[in-house]
N, CA, C and O atoms as a GROMACS GRO file, in nm:
protein
  348
    1MET      N    1   0.864  -3.042  -3.867
    1MET     CA    2   0.952  -2.951  -3.696
    1MET      C    3   0.874  -3.012  -3.612
    1MET      O    4   0.752  -2.998  -3.606
    2LYS      N    5   0.981  -3.124  -3.503
    2LYS     CA    6   0.922  -3.114  -3.374
    2LYS      C    7   0.844  -2.963  -3.288
    2LYS      O    8   0.911  -2.862  -3.268
    3PRO      N    9   0.698  -2.974  -3.245
    3PRO     CA   10   0.714  -2.942  -3.156
    3PRO      C   11   0.720  -2.941  -2.982
    3PRO      O   12   0.709  -3.031  -2.899
    4ILE      N   13   0.741  -2.815  -2.974
    4ILE     CA   14   0.836  -2.804  -2.760
    4ILE      C   15   0.704  -2.852  -2.729
    4ILE      O   16   0.591  -2.828  -2.771
    5HIS      N   17   0.776  -2.963  -2.602
    5HIS     CA   18   0.680  -3.050  -2.553
    5HIS      C   19   0.585  -2.956  -2.464
    5HIS      O   20   0.620  -2.853  -2.407
    6PRO      N   21   0.420  -3.031  -2.464
    6PRO     CA   22   0.390  -2.884  -2.352
    6PRO      C   23   0.368  -2.857  -2.184
    6PRO      O   24   0.318  -2.761  -2.125
    7ASN      N   25   0.427  -2.984  -2.135
    7ASN     CA   26   0.483  -2.931  -2.064
    7ASN      C   27   0.612  -2.771  -2.032
    7ASN      O   28   0.646  -2.725  -1.923
    8LEU      N   29   0.638  -2.741  -2.123
    8LEU     CA   30   0.772  -2.661  -2.096
    8LEU      C   31   0.707  -2.572  -2.141
    8LEU      O   32   0.719  -2.472  -2.070
    9VAL      N   33   0.600  -2.547  -2.278
    9VAL     CA   34   0.533  -2.469  -2.293
    9VAL      C   35   0.455  -2.392  -2.141
    9VAL      O   36   0.478  -2.284  -2.086
   10LEU      N   37   0.392  -2.466  -2.120
   10LEU     CA   38   0.356  -2.437  -2.018
   10LEU      C   39   0.405  -2.332  -1.890
   10LEU      O   40   0.356  -2.229  -1.844
   11ILE      N   41   0.559  -2.436  -1.848
   11ILE     CA   42   0.631  -2.405  -1.717
   11ILE      C   43   0.654  -2.257  -1.849
   11ILE      O   44   0.549  -2.193  -1.843
   12LEU      N   45   0.731  -2.206  -1.933
   12LEU     CA   46   0.673  -2.015  -1.972
   12LEU      C   47   0.600  -1.961  -1.989
   12LEU      O   48   0.585  -1.840  -2.004
   13ALA      N   49   0.535  -2.049  -1.988
   13ALA     CA   50   0.369  -1.916  -2.035
   13ALA      C   51   0.265  -1.912  -1.875
   13ALA      O   52   0.160  -1.848  -1.870
   14ILE      N   53   0.318  -1.991  -1.757
   14ILE     CA   54   0.284  -1.934  -1.659
   14ILE      C   55   0.451  -1.816  -1.611
   14ILE      O   56   0.455  -1.721  -1.533
   15LEU      N   57   0.570  -1.879  -1.699
   15LEU     CA   58   0.670  -1.756  -1.580
   15LEU      C   59   0.647  -1.615  -1.666
   15LEU      O   60   0.694  -1.502  -1.654
   16LEU      N   61   0.570  -1.663  -1.741
   16LEU     CA   62   0.577  -1.488  -1.818
   16LEU      C   63   0.417  -1.551  -1.942
   16LEU      O   64   0.387  -1.655  -2.000
   17PRO      N   65   0.341  -1.379  -1.922
   17PRO     CA   66   0.248  -1.403  -1.950
   17PRO      C   67   0.285  -1.384  -2.178
   17PRO      O   68   0.348  -1.295  -2.236
   18GLY      N   69   0.227  -1.483  -2.225
   18GLY     CA   70   0.225  -1.420  -2.370
   18GLY      C   71   0.346  -1.518  -2.413
   18GLY      O   72   0.338  -1.535  -2.535
   19MET      N   73   0.509  -1.624  -2.332
   19MET     CA   74   0.570  -1.651  -2.394
   19MET      C   75   0.512  -1.799  -2.422
   19MET      O   76   0.562  -1.832  -2.530
   20GLY      N   77   0.437  -1.895  -2.378
   20GLY     CA   78   0.400  -1.997  -2.387
   20GLY      C   79   0.385  -1.949  -2.578
   20GLY      O   80   0.472  -1.988  -2.656
   21GLN      N   81   0.294  -1.885  -2.616
   21GLN     CA   82   0.204  -1.845  -2.744
   21GLN      C   83   0.358  -1.874  -2.816
   21GLN      O   84   0.381  -1.974  -2.883
   22VAL      N   85   0.470  -1.754  -2.784
   22VAL     CA   86   0.599  -1.750  -2.857
   22VAL      C   87   0.642  -1.924  -2.894
   22VAL      O   88   0.674  -1.979  -2.999
   23ALA      N   89   0.631  -1.958  -2.797
   23ALA     CA   90   0.777  -2.068  -2.779
   23ALA      C   91   0.633  -2.174  -2.825
   23ALA      O   92   0.641  -2.284  -2.770
   24ASN      N   93   0.507  -2.157  -2.915
   24ASN     CA   94   0.425  -2.225  -2.966
   24ASN      C   95   0.508  -2.154  -3.143
   24ASN      O   96   0.498  -2.189  -3.260
   25ARG      N   97   0.570  -2.064  -3.084
   25ARG     CA   98   0.597  -1.986  -3.326
   25ARG      C   99   0.417  -1.958  -3.339
   25ARG      O  100   0.350  -2.001  -3.433
   26GLN      N  101   0.356  -1.871  -3.215
   26GLN     CA  102   0.228  -1.739  -3.252
   26GLN      C  103   0.310  -1.635  -3.159
   26GLN      O  104   0.247  -1.629  -3.054
   27PRO      N  105   0.404  -1.565  -3.153
   27PRO     CA  106   0.462  -1.430  -3.108
   27PRO      C  107   0.359  -1.342  -3.147
   27PRO      O  108   0.392  -1.231  -3.107
   28VAL      N  109   0.254  -1.337  -3.202
   28VAL     CA  110   0.175  -1.273  -3.288
   28VAL      C  111   0.096  -1.232  -3.143
   28VAL      O  112   0.102  -1.134  -3.070
   29ARG      N  113   0.000  -1.387  -3.141
   29ARG     CA  114  -0.052  -1.425  -3.041
   29ARG      C  115  -0.080  -1.377  -2.930
   29ARG      O  116  -0.190  -1.337  -2.891
   30GLY      N  117   0.068  -1.381  -2.848
   30GLY     CA  118   0.161  -1.333  -2.734
   30GLY      C  119   0.146  -1.220  -2.710
   30GLY      O  120   0.095  -1.181  -2.605
   31LEU      N  121   0.178  -1.163  -2.782
   31LEU     CA  122   0.151  -1.014  -2.751
   31LEU      C  123   0.049  -0.964  -2.748
   31LEU      O  124   0.058  -0.866  -2.675
   32ILE      N  125  -0.077  -0.978  -2.799
   32ILE     CA  126  -0.180  -0.978  -2.817
   32ILE      C  127  -0.263  -1.000  -2.627
   32ILE      O  128  -0.339  -0.955  -2.541
   33PHE      N  129  -0.171  -1.100  -2.665
   33PHE     CA  130  -0.199  -1.177  -2.461
   33PHE      C  131  -0.146  -1.014  -2.333
   33PHE      O  132  -0.182  -0.936  -2.244
   34VAL      N  133  -0.023  -1.066  -2.437
   34VAL     CA  134   0.053  -0.968  -2.347
   34VAL      C  135   0.020  -0.794  -2.297
   34VAL      O  136   0.039  -0.725  -2.197
   35PHE      N  137  -0.046  -0.776  -2.448
   35PHE     CA  138  -0.111  -0.628  -2.454
   35PHE      C  139  -0.280  -0.559  -2.318
   35PHE      O  140  -0.323  -0.463  -2.253
   36PHE      N  141  -0.313  -0.752  -2.369
   36PHE     CA  142  -0.414  -0.734  -2.293
   36PHE      C  143  -0.442  -0.777  -2.143
   36PHE      O  144  -0.553  -0.769  -2.090
   37VAL      N  145  -0.321  -0.825  -2.078
   37VAL     CA  146  -0.278  -0.868  -1.956
   37VAL      C  147  -0.195  -0.647  -1.912
   37VAL      O  148  -0.204  -0.602  -1.798
   38ILE      N  149  -0.150  -0.589  -1.990
   38ILE     CA  150  -0.153  -0.458  -1.905
   38ILE      C  151  -0.230  -0.363  -1.907
   38ILE      O  152  -0.234  -0.265  -1.832
   39LEU      N  153  -0.346  -0.410  -2.061
   39LEU     CA  154  -0.474  -0.312  -2.020
   39LEU      C  155  -0.565  -0.380  -1.867
   39LEU      O  156  -0.557  -0.364  -1.745
   40LEU      N  157  -0.630  -0.443  -1.943
   40LEU     CA  158  -0.748  -0.494  -1.763
   40LEU      C  159  -0.647  -0.498  -1.653
   40LEU      O  160  -0.674  -0.454  -1.542
   41GLY      N  161  -0.504  -0.561  -1.689
   41GLY     CA  162  -0.451  -0.462  -1.532
   41GLY      C  163  -0.432  -0.380  -1.516
   41GLY      O  164  -0.358  -0.371  -1.418
   42GLY      N  165  -0.460  -0.267  -1.568
   42GLY     CA  166  -0.461  -0.084  -1.517
   42GLY      C  167  -0.532  -0.056  -1.493
   42GLY      O  168  -0.546   0.043  -1.421
   43PHE      N  169  -0.656  -0.148  -1.555
   43PHE     CA  170  -0.826  -0.069  -1.586
   43PHE      C  171  -0.837  -0.087  -1.358
   43PHE      O  172  -0.865  -0.009  -1.266
   44THR      N  173  -0.795  -0.237  -1.371
   44THR     CA  174  -0.901  -0.309  -1.208
   44THR      C  175  -0.815  -0.356  -1.104
   44THR      O  176  -0.814  -0.444  -1.018
   45LEU      N  177  -0.694  -0.197  -1.176
   45LEU     CA  178  -0.541  -0.190  -1.058
   45LEU      C  179  -0.628  -0.015  -1.027
   45LEU      O  180  -0.671   0.022  -0.918
   46LYS      N  181  -0.633   0.055  -1.145
   46LYS     CA  182  -0.751   0.250  -1.160
   46LYS      C  183  -0.891   0.237  -1.057
   46LYS      O  184  -0.921   0.309  -0.962
   47THR      N  185  -0.981   0.086  -1.128
   47THR     CA  186  -1.091   0.156  -1.074
   47THR      C  187  -1.076   0.050  -0.906
   47THR      O  188  -1.126   0.096  -0.803
   48ALA      N  189  -1.023  -0.048  -0.906
   48ALA     CA  190  -1.090  -0.165  -0.757
   48ALA      C  191  -1.024  -0.012  -0.650
   48ALA      O  192  -0.939   0.075  -0.667
   49ALA      N  193  -1.162  -0.064  -0.500
   49ALA     CA  194  -1.103   0.055  -0.408
   49ALA      C  195  -0.969  -0.033  -0.302
   49ALA      O  196  -0.926  -0.144  -0.270
   50PRO      N  197  -0.950   0.118  -0.285
   50PRO     CA  198  -0.847   0.066  -0.212
   50PRO      C  199  -0.806   0.011  -0.106
   50PRO      O  200  -0.689   0.006  -0.067
   51GLU      N  201  -0.940  -0.048  -0.034
   51GLU     CA  202  -0.950  -0.147   0.074
   51GLU      C  203  -0.923  -0.278   0.003
   51GLU      O  204  -0.916  -0.390   0.054
   52VAL      N  205  -0.907  -0.240  -0.140
   52VAL     CA  206  -0.894  -0.460  -0.170
   52VAL      C  207  -0.750  -0.521  -0.225
   52VAL      O  208  -0.686  -0.450  -0.302
   53SER      N  209  -0.716  -0.603  -0.202
   53SER     CA  210  -0.614  -0.672  -0.216
   53SER      C  211  -0.497  -0.600  -0.353
   53SER      O  212  -0.543  -0.522  -0.437
   54VAL      N  213  -0.357  -0.639  -0.355
   54VAL     CA  214  -0.279  -0.658  -0.437
   54VAL      C  215  -0.366  -0.790  -0.575
   54VAL      O  216  -0.350  -0.792  -0.697
   55VAL      N  217  -0.446  -0.875  -0.492
   55VAL     CA  218  -0.446  -0.976  -0.618
   55VAL      C  219  -0.635  -0.944  -0.681
   55VAL      O  220  -0.666  -0.987  -0.792
   56GLY      N  221  -0.720  -0.882  -0.610
   56GLY     CA  222  -0.761  -0.801  -0.597
   56GLY      C  223  -0.776  -0.677  -0.752
   56GLY      O  224  -0.862  -0.668  -0.840
   57LYS      N  225  -0.634  -0.594  -0.723
   57LYS     CA  226  -0.634  -0.499  -0.778
   57LYS      C  227  -0.601  -0.486  -0.895
   57LYS      O  228  -0.636  -0.390  -0.964
   58PHE      N  229  -0.506  -0.610  -0.948
   58PHE     CA  230  -0.478  -0.604  -1.082
   58PHE      C  231  -0.601  -0.743  -1.142
   58PHE      O  232  -0.599  -0.786  -1.258
   59ALA      N  233  -0.664  -0.776  -1.072
   59ALA     CA  234  -0.768  -0.925  -1.147
   59ALA      C  235  -0.814  -0.954  -1.273
   59ALA      O  236  -0.901  -1.037  -1.301
   60GLY      N  237  -0.769  -0.901  -1.329
   60GLY     CA  238  -0.835  -0.835  -1.493
   60GLY      C  239  -0.644  -0.906  -1.510
   60GLY      O  240  -0.619  -1.026  -1.517
   61GLY      N  241  -0.560  -0.819  -1.512
   61GLY     CA  242  -0.446  -0.882  -1.608
   61GLY      C  243  -0.451  -1.024  -1.596
   61GLY      O  244  -0.492  -1.068  -1.704
   62ILE      N  245  -0.419  -1.158  -1.482
   62ILE     CA  246  -0.460  -1.236  -1.412
   62ILE      C  247  -0.506  -1.297  -1.444
   62ILE      O  248  -0.461  -1.411  -1.453
   63PHE      N  249  -0.679  -1.251  -1.502
   63PHE     CA  250  -0.777  -1.322  -1.560
   63PHE      C  251  -0.716  -1.385  -1.682
   63PHE      O  252  -0.721  -1.503  -1.716
   64VAL      N  253  -0.630  -1.236  -1.771
   64VAL     CA  254  -0.573  -1.253  -1.903
   64VAL      C  255  -0.427  -1.405  -1.891
   64VAL      O  256  -0.407  -1.513  -1.946
   65TRP      N  257  -0.386  -1.354  -1.827
   65TRP     CA  258  -0.305  -1.433  -1.824
   65TRP      C  259  -0.278  -1.617  -1.759
   65TRP      O  260  -0.193  -1.702  -1.731
   66ALA      N  261  -0.429  -1.585  -1.768
   66ALA     CA  262  -0.472  -1.740  -1.637
   66ALA      C  263  -0.512  -1.871  -1.844
   66ALA      O  264  -0.500  -1.986  -1.885
   67MET      N  265  -0.569  -1.710  -1.899
   67MET     CA  266  -0.618  -1.770  -1.991
   67MET      C  267  -0.513  -1.776  -2.166
   67MET      O  268  -0.539  -1.815  -2.279
   68ALA      N  269  -0.414  -1.725  -2.113
   68ALA     CA  270  -0.341  -1.757  -2.171
   68ALA      C  271  -0.270  -1.901  -2.120
   68ALA      O  272  -0.289  -2.021  -2.141
   69VAL      N  273  -0.187  -1.828  -2.047
   69VAL     CA  274  -0.142  -2.043  -1.942
   69VAL      C  275  -0.266  -2.155  -2.021
   69VAL      O  276  -0.253  -2.273  -2.050
   70PHE      N  277  -0.324  -2.111  -2.030
   70PHE     CA  278  -0.483  -2.218  -2.077
   70PHE      C  279  -0.507  -2.278  -2.213
   70PHE      O  280  -0.549  -2.391  -2.237
   71ASP      N  281  -0.448  -2.119  -2.356
   71ASP     CA  282  -0.460  -2.161  -2.444
   71ASP      C  283  -0.282  -2.133  -2.498
   71ASP      O  284  -0.230  -2.090  -2.601
   72ALA      N  285  -0.267  -2.148  -2.458
   72ALA     CA  286  -0.060  -2.201  -2.471
   72ALA      C  287  -0.010  -2.360  -2.434
   72ALA      O  288   0.070  -2.420  -2.506
   73TYR      N  289  -0.048  -2.398  -2.355
   73TYR     CA  290  -0.069  -2.511  -2.314
   73TYR      C  291  -0.153  -2.641  -2.458
   73TYR      O  292  -0.104  -2.719  -2.540
   74LYS      N  293  -0.328  -2.593  -2.409
   74LYS     CA  294  -0.392  -2.582  -2.548
   74LYS      C  295  -0.354  -2.703  -2.654
   74LYS      O  296  -0.366  -2.824  -2.670
   75THR      N  297  -0.280  -2.537  -2.737
   75THR     CA  298  -0.257  -2.517  -2.825
   75THR      C  299  -0.131  -2.616  -2.863
   75THR      O  300  -0.112  -2.672  -2.970
   76ALA      N  301  -0.036  -2.621  -2.721
   76ALA     CA  302   0.144  -2.764  -2.775
   76ALA      C  303   0.064  -2.936  -2.760
   76ALA      O  304   0.106  -3.046  -2.796
   77ARG      N  305  -0.068  -2.894  -2.687
   77ARG     CA  306  -0.094  -3.037  -2.694
   77ARG      C  307  -0.114  -3.108  -2.717
   77ARG      O  308  -0.085  -3.225  -2.692
   78ILE      N  309  -0.234  -3.004  -2.840
   78ILE     CA  310  -0.293  -3.000  -2.982
   78ILE      C  311  -0.167  -3.029  -3.146
   78ILE      O  312  -0.181  -3.096  -3.248
   79ARG      N  313  -0.096  -2.973  -3.115
   79ARG     CA  314   0.048  -2.969  -3.201
   79ARG      C  315   0.057  -3.122  -3.169
   79ARG      O  316   0.006  -3.211  -3.237
   80THR      N  317   0.126  -3.137  -3.060
   80THR     CA  318   0.182  -3.256  -3.043
   80THR      C  319   0.125  -3.364  -3.078
   80THR      O  320   0.209  -3.449  -3.106
   81SER      N  321  -0.017  -3.412  -3.094
   81SER     CA  322  -0.086  -3.570  -3.099
   81SER      C  323  -0.054  -3.532  -3.218
   81SER      O  324  -0.028  -3.626  -3.294
   82VAL      N  325  -0.043  -3.362  -3.290
   82VAL     CA  326  -0.115  -3.348  -3.451
   82VAL      C  327   0.034  -3.481  -3.488
   82VAL      O  328   0.013  -3.596  -3.526
   83TRP      N  329   0.190  -3.413  -3.461
   83TRP     CA  330   0.300  -3.435  -3.476
   83TRP      C  331   0.290  -3.540  -3.488
   83TRP      O  332   0.315  -3.594  -3.596
   84THR      N  333   0.234  -3.630  -3.342
   84THR     CA  334   0.227  -3.778  -3.350
   84THR      C  335   0.178  -3.813  -3.430
   84THR      O  336   0.243  -3.823  -3.534
   85LEU      N  337   0.062  -3.845  -3.431
   85LEU     CA  338   0.026  -3.894  -3.531
   85LEU      C  339   0.067  -3.906  -3.673
   85LEU      O  340   0.059  -4.013  -3.734
   86ARG      N  341   0.112  -3.791  -3.730
   86ARG     CA  342   0.136  -3.792  -3.907
   86ARG      C  343   0.279  -3.825  -3.872
   86ARG      O  344   0.346  -3.769  -3.958
   87LYS      N  345   0.380  -3.906  -3.766
   87LYS     CA  346   0.511  -3.958  -3.765
   87LYS      C  347   0.462  -4.084  -3.854
   87LYS      O  348   0.542  -4.171  -3.886
   0.00000   0.00000   0.00000
């Protein structure tokens, strides 16, 4: 089965955390990323000082989201390359 184009996976991953992994047929991995986005986003929200910006308050979740985007795109690129070589 032909893998989804890496650019489409990248767009999905940017829009919602974990959706890139779902597009790569790794739904459990996507759920794990969503769990940690919520967990670390909530943790930094509760522990950040009141004068910290909104980005700073959700920095933990944003970091995990960024890692999920990178992971989804990297996996899609690898799968596309392997599929192309096997043709």
